[in-house]
C-alpha positions as CSV (number, residue, x, y, z in Angstrom):
1,X,77.9,-71.8,62.7
2,X,75.2,-74.0,64.2
3,X,73.1,-76.1,61.9
4,X,69.5,-75.1,62.6
5,X,67.9,-76.5,59.5
6,X,66.9,-80.1,58.8
7,X,66.7,-83.0,61.2
8,X,70.1,-84.4,62.1
9,X,70.4,-88.0,63.1
10,X,71.4,-89.7,66.3
11,X,73.5,-92.8,66.0
12,X,73.0,-95.5,68.7
13,X,76.4,-97.0,69.3
14,X,79.4,-94.7,69.8
15,X,82.3,-94.1,72.1
16,X,82.9,-90.3,72.0
17,X,86.2,-88.5,72.1
18,X,87.3,-87.6,75.6
19,X,85.0,-90.1,77.3
20,X,85.8,-90.7,80.9
21,X,85.3,-94.1,82.5
22,X,84.9,-94.3,86.2
23,X,87.7,-96.2,88.0
24,X,87.0,-99.1,90.3
25,X,87.4,-97.3,93.6
26,X,85.5,-94.3,92.3
27,X,82.7,-96.7,91.2
28,X,82.4,-98.2,94.7
29,X,82.3,-94.7,96.3
30,X,79.7,-93.4,93.8
31,X,77.7,-96.6,94.1
32,X,77.5,-96.2,97.9
33,X,76.5,-92.6,97.6
34,X,74.0,-93.4,94.8
35,X,72.2,-96.1,96.9
36,X,71.9,-93.6,99.7
37,X,70.7,-90.9,97.4
38,X,68.2,-93.1,95.7
39,X,66.1,-93.4,98.9
40,X,66.3,-89.7,99.4
41,X,65.4,-89.0,95.8
42,X,62.4,-91.2,95.9
43,X,61.3,-89.5,99.1
44,X,61.4,-86.1,97.4
45,X,59.4,-87.4,94.4
46,X,62.4,-87.8,92.1
47,X,62.3,-91.1,90.0
48,X,65.9,-92.1,89.5
49,X,65.0,-94.2,86.4
50,X,63.2,-91.4,84.5
51,X,64.6,-88.4,82.7
52,X,61.2,-86.6,82.9
53,X,61.1,-83.4,84.9
54,X,60.6,-83.3,88.7
55,X,57.2,-82.1,89.8
56,X,59.0,-79.5,91.9
57,X,61.3,-78.1,89.2
58,X,62.2,-74.5,89.8
59,X,62.4,-71.9,87.0
60,X,65.0,-69.2,87.3
61,X,65.2,-66.0,85.4
62,X,62.6,-63.7,83.7
63,X,60.9,-65.1,80.5
64,X,61.5,-63.1,77.4
65,X,58.7,-63.9,75.0
66,X,59.3,-64.3,71.2
67,X,56.9,-65.0,68.4
68,X,59.4,-67.1,66.4
69,X,62.8,-68.7,66.7
70,X,64.5,-66.0,64.6
71,X,63.0,-63.4,66.9
72,X,64.2,-65.3,69.9
73,X,67.7,-65.2,68.5
74,X,67.4,-61.4,68.3
75,X,66.0,-60.9,71.7
76,X,67.9,-63.5,73.8
77,X,71.5,-62.6,74.8
78,X,72.4,-64.9,77.7
79,X,72.2,-68.5,78.7
80,X,69.7,-67.3,81.4
81,X,67.3,-66.2,78.6
82,X,67.4,-69.6,76.9
83,X,67.0,-71.3,80.3
84,X,64.0,-69.3,81.3
85,X,62.2,-70.2,78.1
86,X,63.1,-73.9,78.6
87,X,61.7,-73.8,82.1
88,X,58.4,-72.2,80.9
89,X,57.9,-74.1,77.7
90,X,59.6,-77.6,77.7
91,X,57.3,-80.6,77.9
92,X,58.8,-84.1,78.2
93,X,57.6,-86.7,75.7
94,X,57.6,-90.1,77.3
95,X,56.6,-91.9,74.1
96,X,59.5,-90.4,72.2
97,X,61.8,-91.5,75.0
98,X,60.8,-95.1,74.3
99,X,61.3,-94.6,70.6
100,X,64.9,-93.3,71.2
101,X,65.7,-96.2,73.7
102,X,68.5,-98.5,72.7
103,X,66.0,-101.3,72.3
104,X,63.8,-99.5,69.8
105,X,66.7,-98.0,67.8
106,X,68.2,-101.4,67.4
107,X,64.9,-102.5,65.9
108,X,64.1,-99.4,63.8
109,X,67.4,-97.6,63.2
110,X,68.4,-94.0,63.8
111,X,65.8,-91.4,64.8
112,X,65.9,-87.7,63.8
113,X,66.8,-85.2,66.5
114,X,64.5,-82.1,66.5
115,X,66.2,-79.0,65.0
116,X,66.0,-75.8,67.1
117,X,63.4,-73.9,65.0
118,X,61.0,-76.9,65.0
119,X,61.6,-77.4,68.7
120,X,60.8,-73.7,69.4
121,X,57.5,-74.1,67.6
122,X,56.6,-77.3,69.5
123,X,58.8,-77.6,72.6
124,X,58.2,-81.2,73.4
125,X,60.8,-84.0,73.3
126,X,63.5,-85.7,75.3
127,X,66.9,-84.8,76.8
128,X,68.8,-84.9,73.5
129,X,66.2,-82.7,71.7
130,X,66.4,-80.2,74.5
131,X,70.2,-80.3,74.5
132,X,70.4,-79.7,70.8
133,X,68.1,-76.7,71.1
134,X,70.2,-75.2,73.9
135,X,73.6,-75.8,72.4
136,X,72.8,-74.4,68.9
137,X,70.9,-71.5,70.3
138,X,73.7,-70.5,72.7
139,X,76.3,-70.9,70.0
140,X,74.4,-68.3,68.0
141,X,73.6,-65.7,70.8
142,X,76.8,-66.1,73.0
143,X,79.4,-68.4,71.4
144,X,82.0,-67.1,73.9
145,X,80.4,-69.4,76.5
146,X,81.7,-72.4,74.5
147,X,78.5,-74.4,74.8
148,X,78.8,-78.2,74.3
149,X,77.0,-81.4,74.9
150,X,77.6,-83.5,78.0
151,X,76.7,-87.1,77.5
152,X,76.2,-89.1,80.7
153,X,76.0,-92.9,80.6
154,X,74.2,-94.4,83.6
155,X,73.9,-98.1,84.5
156,X,71.2,-99.2,82.1
157,X,67.6,-99.4,83.3
158,X,64.6,-101.1,81.6
159,X,61.3,-99.4,81.3
160,X,58.4,-101.2,79.7
161,X,60.9,-103.6,78.1
162,X,63.1,-100.9,76.7
163,X,66.7,-100.3,77.7
164,X,67.8,-96.7,78.5
165,X,71.2,-95.6,79.7
166,X,72.3,-92.3,78.1
167,X,71.3,-88.8,79.2
168,X,72.3,-85.4,77.6
169,X,72.7,-82.0,79.2
170,X,74.5,-78.8,78.1
171,X,77.8,-77.4,79.5
172,X,79.1,-73.9,79.2
173,X,81.9,-71.8,80.7
174,X,81.9,-68.4,82.3
175,X,84.7,-66.7,84.1
176,X,86.7,-69.9,84.2
177,X,83.9,-71.9,85.9
178,X,81.6,-74.5,84.5
179,X,77.8,-74.5,84.4
180,X,75.3,-77.1,83.3
181,X,71.7,-76.7,82.1
182,X,69.0,-77.8,79.6
183,X,68.5,-80.9,81.7
184,X,65.1,-82.5,81.0
185,X,65.1,-83.7,84.6
186,X,65.1,-80.2,85.9
187,X,64.3,-77.7,83.1
188,X,64.7,-74.1,84.0
189,X,67.6,-74.7,86.4
190,X,71.3,-73.9,85.9
191,X,73.7,-75.9,88.0
192,X,77.0,-74.3,88.9
193,X,79.5,-72.9,89.2
194,X,81.8,-75.9,89.3
195,X,85.6,-76.1,89.1
196,X,85.3,-79.2,86.8
197,X,82.9,-81.4,84.9
198,X,83.9,-84.3,87.2
199,X,82.7,-82.3,90.2
200,X,79.3,-81.8,88.6
201,X,79.1,-85.5,87.6
202,X,79.8,-86.6,91.2
203,X,77.0,-84.4,92.5
204,X,74.6,-85.4,89.7
205,X,75.0,-89.1,90.5
206,X,74.0,-88.3,94.0
207,X,71.0,-86.2,92.9
208,X,69.8,-88.9,90.4
209,X,70.5,-91.8,92.7
210,X,72.1,-93.7,89.8
211,X,75.6,-94.9,89.1
212,X,77.3,-93.0,86.3
213,X,79.5,-95.3,84.3
214,X,81.1,-92.7,82.0
215,X,80.7,-89.2,80.7
216,X,82.0,-87.1,77.8
217,X,81.9,-83.5,76.7
218,X,81.1,-83.3,73.0
219,X,80.8,-80.8,70.2
220,X,78.0,-82.8,68.7
221,X,75.6,-85.5,69.7
222,X,76.3,-87.4,66.4
223,X,78.5,-90.4,66.1
224,X,82.3,-90.0,65.9
225,X,85.1,-92.4,65.4
226,X,85.8,-94.5,68.5
227,X,88.8,-93.5,70.7
228,X,90.3,-95.2,73.8
229,X,88.5,-94.2,77.0
230,X,90.2,-91.7,79.2
231,X,90.1,-92.9,82.8
232,X,90.2,-90.4,85.6
233,X,92.5,-91.0,88.6
234,X,91.1,-93.5,91.0
235,X,90.7,-92.5,94.6
């Protein structure tokens, strides 16, 4: 059962199980594509360095209103219901993004990640807050979709003296295909279907205009024991 009560903690240095590091040839190919995509992304008003929503984010699906989180769990039945609420309600918190940066966490220690009920009441935060809300909500209303976290590690960027590199979205499965949503960069959108997570990652690197160093599907955003990185085949 999802843990919806209390603020769980995000650790700052981990190497999650099933993490995929990008091979050298793949790095070169993605880097070339990312450099080309960066120019296009900026032209479309997408800032590659920021996880904040695009100004042109598109909301898909009809919004089902709920007065409280328990009521939402009764009324919502599909990933599309969660997604529509995210698109209509989520607000990105830039100050919190700085607080959760690697630089600040090294100074101040771990930070609490907002639990779903509190997030529903005040839907403001950053990518990992949004991902926790979507994963735990979907595990309650439609666990057959096998929702889980997708941690994406970019080449690091520095914003106002703070280092940022990790980004979180949510993956789920339907009819043997993979979908991704609860992305703070484009809230209200569901990406997919994809045959594999690697296919999504390649497209996402182009969209963001940033090189992705590694990625991992996770059952939790919390720290686990380190395991050797799994390297995908080079091309």
